N, C-alpha and C positions, 0 to 999 in steps of 0.2 A: 145558410144559403151560400152557394159558390157558383162561379161561372167556369165553363170549360174553356181551356186555352187551346187554340187551334192555329194552324198556319194558313196562309192565303189559299193553298191548294185544298185544304180540308174544309174550309168554310163553305157552307152552302148558302149563297146569297139569295137563292130562290125560296128557301124555307126557314132560315134562321135570322134572328136579329143579330147583326154583327157590329161589335165595337172594335175599332182598330186604333191602337195607341201608337203615336209617332212623335218625332221631334220636328217642329217647324220653326225656323228662325230661332233656334236655341231654347224653345219652350215646348214642354210636353203638352200635346193636344190629343184629342180623340175625335174620330169620326164615327157616325152611327148610320148603319144601313138597315132599313126596314124592308123586308121582302115583298110585302103586299102593296106597299105604297110605291115601290120601285124608286125610293128616294134615299139620298144620302145627305146627312148634315155634317159639315166639317167645321173645324175650329172650335170645338167644344172643350171645356174642361172635363177631365175624366169623370168627376163626380156628377156633372151635368149629363154626360152620356149615360151613366148608370141610371140616374133618376128617370131620364127619358125612355131608356130601354125597358125599365120595369113598368112604367106607365103604358108603353106601347104593348108590352106583353099582356098586361092585365086587360086591355080593351080589345085585343085581337082574338078572334075565334081560333081555337086550337092552341092558344098560348104558346107561340113559337119559342124554341130554345134560344137563350142568349149565349153567344160565344164571344170570345175575345181573341183578337190577333195582337200579339205583343212580341214580335220577333226580336226586339232589342232589349227586352227585360225592363221596360219603363213603368210597368204597372205599380202604383204606390202600394206598399205592403199594408198600410193601414185601412185599405178599402176591402171590398168583398174579395175573399180569397179565390185564386184560380186553381183549378184542378187539372 
């Protein structure tokens, strides 16, 4: 399993589950956007965002694609690979 890496312009917030990785106060954090709930959760650990995204994908009709925005190269290499 891998997630596709996209930039903010490529991400489709209306149809994809989007994990964005960023630095906040010197700490790597993730936010998760779910298209059908029109909701974003911020301040997550990257592993929490992955678990939540996979759960949301499994329970959502049509199993939306999970994509990752990681413009600063912060994605931990030991996690699910990015393609």
